[in-house]
py3Dmol code that shows the C-alpha trace and the ligand (Angstrom):
import py3Dmol

protein = """\
ATOM      1  CA  MET A   1     -15.014  15.489 -10.451  1.00  0.00           C
ATOM      2  CA  ILE A   2     -15.490  17.516  -7.297  1.00  0.00           C
ATOM      3  CA  ILE A   3     -13.385  20.679  -7.030  1.00  0.00           C
ATOM      4  CA  ALA A   4     -12.721  21.423  -3.358  1.00  0.00           C
ATOM      5  CA  THR A   5     -10.933  24.538  -2.195  1.00  0.00           C
ATOM      6  CA  THR A   6     -11.576  24.252   1.538  1.00  0.00           C
ATOM      7  CA  ILE A   7     -10.523  21.735   4.167  1.00  0.00           C
ATOM      8  CA  ALA A   8     -14.152  21.483   5.350  1.00  0.00           C
ATOM      9  CA  GLU A   9     -15.387  20.442   1.884  1.00  0.00           C
ATOM     10  CA  VAL A  10     -12.748  17.703   1.644  1.00  0.00           C
ATOM     11  CA  ARG A  11     -13.569  16.397   5.112  1.00  0.00           C
ATOM     12  CA  ALA A  12     -17.323  16.304   4.441  1.00  0.00           C
ATOM     13  CA  GLN A  13     -16.884  14.412   1.171  1.00  0.00           C
ATOM     14  CA  VAL A  14     -14.353  11.923   2.549  1.00  0.00           C
ATOM     15  CA  ARG A  15     -16.668  11.271   5.528  1.00  0.00           C
ATOM     16  CA  GLU A  16     -19.466  10.360   3.089  1.00  0.00           C
ATOM     17  CA  TRP A  17     -17.203   8.017   1.139  1.00  0.00           C
ATOM     18  CA  LYS A  18     -15.985   6.318   4.287  1.00  0.00           C
ATOM     19  CA  GLN A  19     -19.529   5.908   5.591  1.00  0.00           C
ATOM     20  CA  ALA A  20     -20.306   4.155   2.304  1.00  0.00           C
ATOM     21  CA  GLY A  21     -17.348   1.828   2.950  1.00  0.00           C
ATOM     22  CA  LEU A  22     -15.215   3.174   0.083  1.00  0.00           C
ATOM     23  CA  THR A  23     -11.396   3.236   0.175  1.00  0.00           C
ATOM     24  CA  VAL A  24      -9.678   6.575  -0.434  1.00  0.00           C
ATOM     25  CA  GLY A  25      -6.349   7.259  -2.155  1.00  0.00           C
ATOM     26  CA  LEU A  26      -4.401  10.520  -2.061  1.00  0.00           C
ATOM     27  CA  VAL A  27      -1.954  11.806  -4.674  1.00  0.00           C
ATOM     28  CA  PRO A  28      -0.231  14.977  -3.423  1.00  0.00           C
ATOM     29  CA  THR A  29       1.132  17.211  -6.230  1.00  0.00           C
ATOM     30  CA  MET A  30       2.058  20.807  -6.895  1.00  0.00           C
ATOM     31  CA  GLY A  31      -0.053  20.889 -10.062  1.00  0.00           C
ATOM     32  CA  TYR A  32       1.040  21.621 -13.627  1.00  0.00           C
ATOM     33  CA  LEU A  33       0.350  17.954 -14.156  1.00  0.00           C
ATOM     34  CA  HIS A  34       2.119  15.721 -16.654  1.00  0.00           C
ATOM     35  CA  GLU A  35       2.298  12.044 -17.538  1.00  0.00           C
ATOM     36  CA  GLY A  36       4.373  11.323 -14.398  1.00  0.00           C
ATOM     37  CA  HIS A  37       1.546  12.563 -12.183  1.00  0.00           C
ATOM     38  CA  ALA A  38      -0.992  10.777 -14.413  1.00  0.00           C
ATOM     39  CA  LYS A  39       0.708   7.422 -13.772  1.00  0.00           C
ATOM     40  CA  LEU A  40       0.462   8.010 -10.007  1.00  0.00           C
ATOM     41  CA  ILE A  41      -3.235   8.782 -10.415  1.00  0.00           C
ATOM     42  CA  ASP A  42      -3.796   5.662 -12.569  1.00  0.00           C
ATOM     43  CA  GLN A  43      -2.025   3.587  -9.918  1.00  0.00           C
ATOM     44  CA  ALA A  44      -4.175   5.157  -7.190  1.00  0.00           C
ATOM     45  CA  ILE A  45      -7.364   4.471  -9.156  1.00  0.00           C
ATOM     46  CA  SER A  46      -6.358   0.837  -9.632  1.00  0.00           C
ATOM     47  CA  MET A  47      -5.939   0.426  -5.844  1.00  0.00           C
ATOM     48  CA  CYS A  48      -8.603   2.733  -4.322  1.00  0.00           C
ATOM     49  CA  GLN A  49     -12.312   3.328  -4.922  1.00  0.00           C
ATOM     50  CA  ARG A  50     -12.039   7.122  -4.606  1.00  0.00           C
ATOM     51  CA  VAL A  51      -8.962   9.214  -5.434  1.00  0.00           C
ATOM     52  CA  VAL A  52      -8.186  12.707  -4.175  1.00  0.00           C
ATOM     53  CA  VAL A  53      -5.460  14.680  -5.969  1.00  0.00           C
ATOM     54  CA  SER A  54      -4.132  17.796  -4.274  1.00  0.00           C
ATOM     55  CA  THR A  55      -2.606  20.502  -6.469  1.00  0.00           C
ATOM     56  CA  PHE A  56      -0.996  22.935  -4.061  1.00  0.00           C
ATOM     57  CA  VAL A  57       2.232  24.833  -4.648  1.00  0.00           C
ATOM     58  CA  ASN A  58       3.418  24.604  -1.057  1.00  0.00           C
ATOM     59  CA  PRO A  59       5.345  27.720  -0.015  1.00  0.00           C
ATOM     60  CA  THR A  60       6.974  26.121   3.042  1.00  0.00           C
ATOM     61  CA  GLN A  61       9.062  23.782   0.903  1.00  0.00           C
ATOM     62  CA  PHE A  62      10.617  26.638  -1.089  1.00  0.00           C
ATOM     63  CA  ALA A  63      13.525  28.690   0.271  1.00  0.00           C
ATOM     64  CA  PRO A  64      13.309  32.483  -0.262  1.00  0.00           C
ATOM     65  CA  ASN A  65      15.787  32.304  -3.183  1.00  0.00           C
ATOM     66  CA  GLU A  66      13.886  29.503  -4.955  1.00  0.00           C
ATOM     67  CA  ASP A  67      11.247  29.410  -7.705  1.00  0.00           C
ATOM     68  CA  LEU A  68       7.981  29.683  -5.709  1.00  0.00           C
ATOM     69  CA  ASP A  69       6.729  32.680  -7.720  1.00  0.00           C
ATOM     70  CA  SER A  70       7.726  31.366 -11.132  1.00  0.00           C
ATOM     71  CA  TYR A  71       6.597  27.762 -10.484  1.00  0.00           C
ATOM     72  CA  PRO A  72       4.280  26.893 -13.429  1.00  0.00           C
ATOM     73  CA  ARG A  73       0.536  26.818 -12.731  1.00  0.00           C
ATOM     74  CA  ASP A  74      -2.470  25.952 -14.949  1.00  0.00           C
ATOM     75  CA  PHE A  75      -5.477  24.790 -12.952  1.00  0.00           C
ATOM     76  CA  ASP A  76      -7.834  24.422 -15.949  1.00  0.00           C
ATOM     77  CA  ARG A  77      -5.388  22.189 -17.772  1.00  0.00           C
ATOM     78  CA  ASP A  78      -4.834  20.181 -14.565  1.00  0.00           C
ATOM     79  CA  CYS A  79      -8.599  19.653 -14.214  1.00  0.00           C
ATOM     80  CA  ALA A  80      -8.847  18.371 -17.788  1.00  0.00           C
ATOM     81  CA  LEU A  81      -6.092  15.800 -17.132  1.00  0.00           C
ATOM     82  CA  LEU A  82      -7.628  14.810 -13.790  1.00  0.00           C
ATOM     83  CA  ARG A  83     -11.093  14.326 -15.308  1.00  0.00           C
ATOM     84  CA  ALA A  84      -9.657  12.273 -18.165  1.00  0.00           C
ATOM     85  CA  HIS A  85      -7.955   9.970 -15.652  1.00  0.00           C
ATOM     86  CA  GLY A  86     -11.000   9.537 -13.397  1.00  0.00           C
ATOM     87  CA  CYS A  87      -9.951  11.547 -10.339  1.00  0.00           C
ATOM     88  CA  SER A  88     -12.832  11.804  -7.843  1.00  0.00           C
ATOM     89  CA  MET A  89     -11.875  15.099  -6.198  1.00  0.00           C
ATOM     90  CA  VAL A  90      -9.191  17.734  -6.690  1.00  0.00           C
ATOM     91  CA  PHE A  91      -8.147  19.705  -3.622  1.00  0.00           C
ATOM     92  CA  TYR A  92      -6.938  23.137  -4.725  1.00  0.00           C
ATOM     93  CA  PRO A  93      -6.622  25.326  -1.626  1.00  0.00           C
ATOM     94  CA  LEU A  94      -5.335  28.860  -1.300  1.00  0.00           C
ATOM     95  CA  VAL A  95      -2.206  29.297   0.801  1.00  0.00           C
ATOM     96  CA  SER A  96      -4.390  31.025   3.410  1.00  0.00           C
ATOM     97  CA  GLU A  97      -6.578  27.900   3.674  1.00  0.00           C
ATOM     98  CA  MET A  98      -3.553  25.717   4.419  1.00  0.00           C
ATOM     99  CA  TYR A  99      -1.542  28.075   6.626  1.00  0.00           C
ATOM    100  CA  GLU A 100      -2.758  30.535   9.245  1.00  0.00           C
ATOM    101  CA  PRO A 101      -0.663  33.713   9.120  1.00  0.00           C
ATOM    102  CA  ASP A 102       0.941  32.774  12.445  1.00  0.00           C
ATOM    103  CA  ALA A 103       1.319  29.040  11.763  1.00  0.00           C
ATOM    104  CA  ALA A 104       4.420  27.911  13.632  1.00  0.00           C
ATOM    105  CA  THR A 105       4.157  24.126  13.878  1.00  0.00           C
ATOM    106  CA  TYR A 106       6.301  21.956  11.618  1.00  0.00           C
ATOM    107  CA  VAL A 107       6.881  18.260  11.105  1.00  0.00           C
ATOM    108  CA  GLU A 108      10.571  17.568  10.771  1.00  0.00           C
ATOM    109  CA  ILE A 109      12.741  14.461  10.810  1.00  0.00           C
ATOM    110  CA  LEU A 110      15.620  15.204  13.180  1.00  0.00           C
ATOM    111  CA  SER A 111      18.137  12.777  11.713  1.00  0.00           C
ATOM    112  CA  GLU A 112      20.796  12.999   9.022  1.00  0.00           C
ATOM    113  CA  MET A 113      18.303  11.711   6.448  1.00  0.00           C
ATOM    114  CA  PRO A 114      16.838  15.036   5.266  1.00  0.00           C
ATOM    115  CA  LYS A 115      20.303  16.636   5.330  1.00  0.00           C
ATOM    116  CA  GLN A 116      21.668  14.321   2.636  1.00  0.00           C
ATOM    117  CA  LEU A 117      21.355  14.735  -1.158  1.00  0.00           C
ATOM    118  CA  CYS A 118      18.855  17.553  -1.890  1.00  0.00           C
ATOM    119  CA  GLY A 119      18.935  18.589   1.781  1.00  0.00           C
ATOM    120  CA  LYS A 120      22.491  19.878   1.401  1.00  0.00           C
ATOM    121  CA  THR A 121      21.441  22.761  -0.858  1.00  0.00           C
ATOM    122  CA  ARG A 122      17.798  22.840   0.296  1.00  0.00           C
ATOM    123  CA  PRO A 123      18.102  22.630   4.118  1.00  0.00           C
ATOM    124  CA  THR A 124      14.472  23.573   4.880  1.00  0.00           C
ATOM    125  CA  HIS A 125      12.866  21.752   1.933  1.00  0.00           C
ATOM    126  CA  PHE A 126      11.942  18.455   3.573  1.00  0.00           C
ATOM    127  CA  ARG A 127      10.600  20.161   6.684  1.00  0.00           C
ATOM    128  CA  GLY A 128       8.151  21.945   4.368  1.00  0.00           C
ATOM    129  CA  VAL A 129       7.336  18.717   2.535  1.00  0.00           C
ATOM    130  CA  CYS A 130       6.727  16.748   5.752  1.00  0.00           C
ATOM    131  CA  THR A 131       4.591  19.550   7.173  1.00  0.00           C
ATOM    132  CA  VAL A 132       2.327  19.879   4.137  1.00  0.00           C
ATOM    133  CA  VAL A 133       2.046  16.117   3.542  1.00  0.00           C
ATOM    134  CA  SER A 134       1.237  15.633   7.208  1.00  0.00           C
ATOM    135  CA  LYS A 135      -1.501  18.275   6.927  1.00  0.00           C
ATOM    136  CA  LEU A 136      -2.864  16.633   3.761  1.00  0.00           C
ATOM    137  CA  PHE A 137      -2.900  13.261   5.558  1.00  0.00           C
ATOM    138  CA  ASN A 138      -4.879  14.839   8.418  1.00  0.00           C
ATOM    139  CA  ILE A 139      -7.301  16.549   6.021  1.00  0.00           C
ATOM    140  CA  VAL A 140      -7.919  13.663   3.599  1.00  0.00           C
ATOM    141  CA  THR A 141      -7.258  10.699   5.960  1.00  0.00           C
ATOM    142  CA  PRO A 142      -6.513   8.426   2.976  1.00  0.00           C
ATOM    143  CA  ASP A 143      -6.066   4.662   3.180  1.00  0.00           C
ATOM    144  CA  LYS A 144      -3.166   4.887   0.721  1.00  0.00           C
ATOM    145  CA  ALA A 145      -0.996   7.715  -0.594  1.00  0.00           C
ATOM    146  CA  PHE A 146       1.025   7.674  -3.798  1.00  0.00           C
ATOM    147  CA  PHE A 147       4.463   9.215  -4.398  1.00  0.00           C
ATOM    148  CA  GLY A 148       6.905   9.067  -7.314  1.00  0.00           C
ATOM    149  CA  GLN A 149      10.312   7.414  -7.203  1.00  0.00           C
ATOM    150  CA  LYS A 150      11.451  10.483  -9.179  1.00  0.00           C
ATOM    151  CA  ASP A 151      11.717  12.231  -5.787  1.00  0.00           C
ATOM    152  CA  ALA A 152      13.407   9.254  -4.126  1.00  0.00           C
ATOM    153  CA  GLN A 153      14.569  11.121  -1.029  1.00  0.00           C
ATOM    154  CA  GLN A 154      11.089  12.574  -0.528  1.00  0.00           C
ATOM    155  CA  LEU A 155       9.542   9.091  -0.795  1.00  0.00           C
ATOM    156  CA  ALA A 156      12.009   7.687   1.773  1.00  0.00           C
ATOM    157  CA  ILE A 157      11.357  10.612   4.110  1.00  0.00           C
ATOM    158  CA  ILE A 158       7.576  10.235   3.846  1.00  0.00           C
ATOM    159  CA  ARG A 159       7.885   6.534   4.635  1.00  0.00           C
ATOM    160  CA  ARG A 160       9.941   7.421   7.717  1.00  0.00           C
ATOM    161  CA  MET A 161       7.490  10.104   8.802  1.00  0.00           C
ATOM    162  CA  VAL A 162       4.559   7.688   8.440  1.00  0.00           C
ATOM    163  CA  ARG A 163       6.402   5.099  10.529  1.00  0.00           C
ATOM    164  CA  ASP A 164       7.553   7.540  13.206  1.00  0.00           C
ATOM    165  CA  MET A 165       4.187   9.307  13.504  1.00  0.00           C
ATOM    166  CA  SER A 166       2.093   6.087  13.287  1.00  0.00           C
ATOM    167  CA  TYR A 167       0.001   7.274  10.352  1.00  0.00           C
ATOM    168  CA  ASN A 168      -2.358   4.486   9.360  1.00  0.00           C
ATOM    169  CA  ILE A 169      -1.635   5.061   5.667  1.00  0.00           C
ATOM    170  CA  GLU A 170       0.019   2.757   3.153  1.00  0.00           C
ATOM    171  CA  ILE A 171       2.661   4.583   1.105  1.00  0.00           C
ATOM    172  CA  VAL A 172       2.879   3.386  -2.494  1.00  0.00           C
ATOM    173  CA  GLY A 173       5.954   4.321  -4.535  1.00  0.00           C
ATOM    174  CA  CYS A 174       5.619   4.560  -8.344  1.00  0.00           C
ATOM    175  CA  PRO A 175       8.383   4.298 -10.985  1.00  0.00           C
ATOM    176  CA  ILE A 176       9.902   7.315 -12.777  1.00  0.00           C
ATOM    177  CA  VAL A 177       8.064   8.313 -15.961  1.00  0.00           C
ATOM    178  CA  ARG A 178      10.344   9.609 -18.720  1.00  0.00           C
ATOM    179  CA  GLU A 179      10.007  11.505 -21.989  1.00  0.00           C
ATOM    180  CA  GLU A 180      10.648   9.395 -25.082  1.00  0.00           C
ATOM    181  CA  ASP A 181      14.258  10.581 -25.202  1.00  0.00           C
ATOM    182  CA  GLY A 182      14.856   9.643 -21.546  1.00  0.00           C
ATOM    183  CA  LEU A 183      14.464  12.939 -19.656  1.00  0.00           C
ATOM    184  CA  ALA A 184      12.509  12.381 -16.438  1.00  0.00           C
ATOM    185  CA  LYS A 185       9.181  14.230 -16.686  1.00  0.00           C
ATOM    186  CA  SER A 186       9.017  17.269 -14.437  1.00  0.00           C
ATOM    187  CA  SER A 187       6.945  20.434 -14.189  1.00  0.00           C
ATOM    188  CA  ARG A 188      10.280  22.280 -14.101  1.00  0.00           C
ATOM    189  CA  ASN A 189      11.218  21.021 -17.594  1.00  0.00           C
ATOM    190  CA  THR A 190       9.126  23.940 -18.902  1.00  0.00           C
ATOM    191  CA  TYR A 191      11.877  26.298 -17.674  1.00  0.00           C
ATOM    192  CA  LEU A 192      14.304  24.850 -20.244  1.00  0.00           C
ATOM    193  CA  ASN A 193      14.888  26.591 -23.599  1.00  0.00           C
ATOM    194  CA  THR A 194      15.564  24.460 -26.683  1.00  0.00           C
ATOM    195  CA  GLU A 195      19.304  24.288 -26.131  1.00  0.00           C
ATOM    196  CA  GLU A 196      18.914  23.507 -22.417  1.00  0.00           C
ATOM    197  CA  ARG A 197      16.272  20.853 -23.126  1.00  0.00           C
ATOM    198  CA  GLN A 198      18.842  19.050 -25.290  1.00  0.00           C
ATOM    199  CA  ALA A 199      21.560  19.514 -22.649  1.00  0.00           C
ATOM    200  CA  ALA A 200      19.248  18.148 -19.932  1.00  0.00           C
ATOM    201  CA  LEU A 201      19.507  14.707 -21.540  1.00  0.00           C
ATOM    202  CA  ILE A 202      22.881  14.401 -19.807  1.00  0.00           C
ATOM    203  CA  LEU A 203      21.006  13.465 -16.607  1.00  0.00           C
ATOM    204  CA  SER A 204      19.161  10.446 -17.991  1.00  0.00           C
ATOM    205  CA  LYS A 205      22.146   9.440 -20.126  1.00  0.00           C
ATOM    206  CA  SER A 206      24.266   9.406 -16.967  1.00  0.00           C
ATOM    207  CA  ILE A 207      21.613   7.433 -15.092  1.00  0.00           C
ATOM    208  CA  PHE A 208      21.548   4.861 -17.894  1.00  0.00           C
ATOM    209  CA  LEU A 209      25.376   4.736 -17.837  1.00  0.00           C
ATOM    210  CA  GLY A 210      25.300   4.069 -14.084  1.00  0.00           C
ATOM    211  CA  GLN A 211      22.699   1.336 -14.551  1.00  0.00           C
ATOM    212  CA  LYS A 212      24.821  -0.262 -17.262  1.00  0.00           C
ATOM    213  CA  LEU A 213      27.923  -0.289 -15.049  1.00  0.00           C
ATOM    214  CA  VAL A 214      25.955  -1.863 -12.201  1.00  0.00           C
ATOM    215  CA  ALA A 215      24.474  -4.441 -14.588  1.00  0.00           C
ATOM    216  CA  GLU A 216      28.026  -5.257 -15.758  1.00  0.00           C
ATOM    217  CA  GLY A 217      28.962  -6.045 -12.156  1.00  0.00           C
ATOM    218  CA  GLU A 218      30.609  -2.843 -10.875  1.00  0.00           C
ATOM    219  CA  THR A 219      30.170  -2.773  -7.090  1.00  0.00           C
ATOM    220  CA  ASN A 220      32.427   0.150  -6.159  1.00  0.00           C
ATOM    221  CA  ALA A 221      30.214   3.163  -5.425  1.00  0.00           C
ATOM    222  CA  ASN A 222      33.023   5.661  -6.038  1.00  0.00           C
ATOM    223  CA  LYS A 223      33.676   4.228  -9.493  1.00  0.00           C
ATOM    224  CA  ILE A 224      29.997   4.675 -10.376  1.00  0.00           C
ATOM    225  CA  ILE A 225      30.074   8.255  -9.057  1.00  0.00           C
ATOM    226  CA  ASP A 226      33.294   9.032 -10.987  1.00  0.00           C
ATOM    227  CA  ALA A 227      31.911   7.647 -14.239  1.00  0.00           C
ATOM    228  CA  ILE A 228      28.679   9.642 -13.848  1.00  0.00           C
ATOM    229  CA  VAL A 229      30.496  12.856 -12.907  1.00  0.00           C
ATOM    230  CA  THR A 230      32.883  12.508 -15.871  1.00  0.00           C
ATOM    231  CA  ASN A 231      29.933  11.969 -18.176  1.00  0.00           C
ATOM    232  CA  ILE A 232      28.002  14.987 -16.865  1.00  0.00           C
ATOM    233  CA  CYS A 233      31.113  17.164 -17.261  1.00  0.00           C
ATOM    234  CA  THR A 234      31.037  16.549 -21.026  1.00  0.00           C
ATOM    235  CA  GLU A 235      27.942  18.802 -21.157  1.00  0.00           C
ATOM    236  CA  PRO A 236      28.988  22.483 -21.002  1.00  0.00           C
ATOM    237  CA  LEU A 237      25.560  23.713 -19.815  1.00  0.00           C
ATOM    238  CA  ALA A 238      25.507  21.288 -16.871  1.00  0.00           C
ATOM    239  CA  ARG A 239      26.674  22.123 -13.353  1.00  0.00           C
ATOM    240  CA  ILE A 240      26.605  19.325 -10.785  1.00  0.00           C
ATOM    241  CA  ASP A 241      24.885  19.899  -7.436  1.00  0.00           C
ATOM    242  CA  TYR A 242      25.511  16.314  -6.281  1.00  0.00           C
ATOM    243  CA  VAL A 243      26.012  12.776  -7.501  1.00  0.00           C
ATOM    244  CA  ALA A 244      25.678  10.272  -4.667  1.00  0.00           C
ATOM    245  CA  VAL A 245      25.277   6.591  -3.888  1.00  0.00           C
ATOM    246  CA  VAL A 246      23.275   6.051  -0.714  1.00  0.00           C
ATOM    247  CA  ASP A 247      21.295   3.446   1.191  1.00  0.00           C
ATOM    248  CA  GLY A 248      17.750   3.436  -0.259  1.00  0.00           C
ATOM    249  CA  ILE A 249      16.113   3.682   3.179  1.00  0.00           C
ATOM    250  CA  THR A 250      18.422   5.830   5.321  1.00  0.00           C
ATOM    251  CA  MET A 251      19.838   8.010   2.489  1.00  0.00           C
ATOM    252  CA  MET A 252      23.318   7.660   4.055  1.00  0.00           C
ATOM    253  CA  PRO A 253      26.317   7.229   1.707  1.00  0.00           C
ATOM    254  CA  VAL A 254      27.492   3.685   1.000  1.00  0.00           C
ATOM    255  CA  LYS A 255      30.759   2.436  -0.481  1.00  0.00           C
ATOM    256  CA  LYS A 256      29.464  -0.750  -2.037  1.00  0.00           C
ATOM    257  CA  ILE A 257      26.621  -1.315  -4.485  1.00  0.00           C
ATOM    258  CA  THR A 258      24.059  -3.753  -3.089  1.00  0.00           C
ATOM    259  CA  ASP A 259      20.304  -4.225  -3.485  1.00  0.00           C
ATOM    260  CA  ASN A 260      18.199  -1.199  -2.561  1.00  0.00           C
ATOM    261  CA  VAL A 261      21.050   1.244  -3.035  1.00  0.00           C
ATOM    262  CA  LEU A 262      19.980   4.585  -4.543  1.00  0.00           C
ATOM    263  CA  VAL A 263      22.132   6.315  -7.136  1.00  0.00           C
ATOM    264  CA  ALA A 264      20.921   9.925  -7.272  1.00  0.00           C
ATOM    265  CA  MET A 265      21.893  13.230  -8.813  1.00  0.00           C
ATOM    266  CA  ALA A 266      20.901  16.874  -8.971  1.00  0.00           C
ATOM    267  CA  VAL A 267      22.267  18.928 -11.852  1.00  0.00           C
ATOM    268  CA  TYR A 268      21.724  22.529 -12.863  1.00  0.00           C
ATOM    269  CA  ILE A 269      21.062  23.057 -16.557  1.00  0.00           C
ATOM    270  CA  GLY A 270      21.438  26.800 -16.810  1.00  0.00           C
ATOM    271  CA  LYS A 271      19.375  28.068 -13.873  1.00  0.00           C
ATOM    272  CA  THR A 272      17.096  25.017 -13.718  1.00  0.00           C
ATOM    273  CA  ARG A 273      17.868  22.379 -11.120  1.00  0.00           C
ATOM    274  CA  LEU A 274      16.859  18.882 -12.247  1.00  0.00           C
ATOM    275  CA  ILE A 275      17.025  15.550 -10.408  1.00  0.00           C
ATOM    276  CA  ASP A 276      17.168  11.927 -11.510  1.00  0.00           C
ATOM    277  CA  ASN A 277      18.015   8.574  -9.941  1.00  0.00           C
ATOM    278  CA  PHE A 278      17.846   4.815 -10.064  1.00  0.00           C
ATOM    279  CA  ILE A 279      17.481   2.107  -7.446  1.00  0.00           C
ATOM    280  CA  VAL A 280      19.615  -1.011  -7.617  1.00  0.00           C
ATOM    281  CA  GLU A 281      17.245  -3.956  -7.530  1.00  0.00           C
ATOM    282  CA  GLY A 282      18.161  -7.584  -7.112  1.00  0.00           C
TER     283      GLY A 282
END
"""
ligand_1 = """\
23
LIG
P 5.359 17.462 -7.878
O 4.096 18.000 -8.455
O 6.566 17.662 -8.752
O 5.579 17.862 -6.441
O 5.190 15.880 -7.857
C 4.074 15.276 -7.261
C 4.291 13.781 -7.220
O 4.483 13.307 -8.555
C 5.541 13.398 -6.421
O 5.257 12.219 -5.677
C 6.552 13.130 -7.505
O 7.549 12.222 -7.121
C 5.680 12.557 -8.605
N 6.341 12.722 -9.909
C 6.733 13.882 -10.483
N 7.348 13.641 -11.650
C 7.361 12.286 -11.811
C 7.865 11.403 -12.802
N 8.500 11.847 -13.874
N 7.691 10.091 -12.628
C 7.066 9.610 -11.523
N 6.568 10.382 -10.553
C 6.708 11.699 -10.690
"""
view = py3Dmol.view(width=600, height=400)
view.addModel(protein, "pdb")
view.setStyle({"model": 0}, {"cartoon": {"style": "trace"}})
view.addModel(ligand_1, "xyz")
view.setStyle({"model": 1}, {"stick": {}})
view.zoomTo()
view.show()
């Protein structure tokens, strides 16, 4: 596996691959890799001849009060996982490689879409995500890029950005990977102490409850929200950021459950903010 820390190294290698007629996949991550990332990488390897994984904790998607400094990092462990899964190249740049000190250009979707759900409490988050993903697309120029359904709003926003900016990149969404007990895998799960880890199960339990109600034929979005909120409130360590039912493409609230509706939540367990969701499929 090639370890690249500069944009120039990535470009030179990708140029060689493309000259040899090989297809290139990109999996953008913030490192501290787990089985959820590994599934994205496996998917990328099954669809592309070379796979680049970026592990970059992107400062522009964190607000000043958020966990940029404490975000978990372990590059050696990440490399071991990446090698085991057959990654061709890891891109691990310094912040100074990605952002000039006076960088002032952003990619931002100027619609309601990034203001919904996570955007309500994280108003600059998706601007940072779009900017860094756009830069990674320009650096790696992949044929396909892989994103998890775990971050459903992010996936929808990236799809919109790719459409609006005419990126010639296929976006592949991958299902949520969960721990055996249901908790969605996340690098942030490491913040949880034993008691909080147990309490965090209220997210997946509430997701499964919502799925059950939909499967039983409930079509009233407010009833689904009420049932989920009531369930989350049974957990004393949980504090709801949002529970919402939205259109799976536009992220705008809907009243009725139909195909491709997204049921999503963000919940604080102690100080840790966790997200989970499901898509209603026909
Ligand atoms: P992150 O490192 O948390 O920024 O995530 C990098 C990519 O991995 C994003 O596309 C996430 O949606 C995806 N991802 C993270 N956790 C999971 C999970 N549990 N299941 C599926 N995809 C995930």
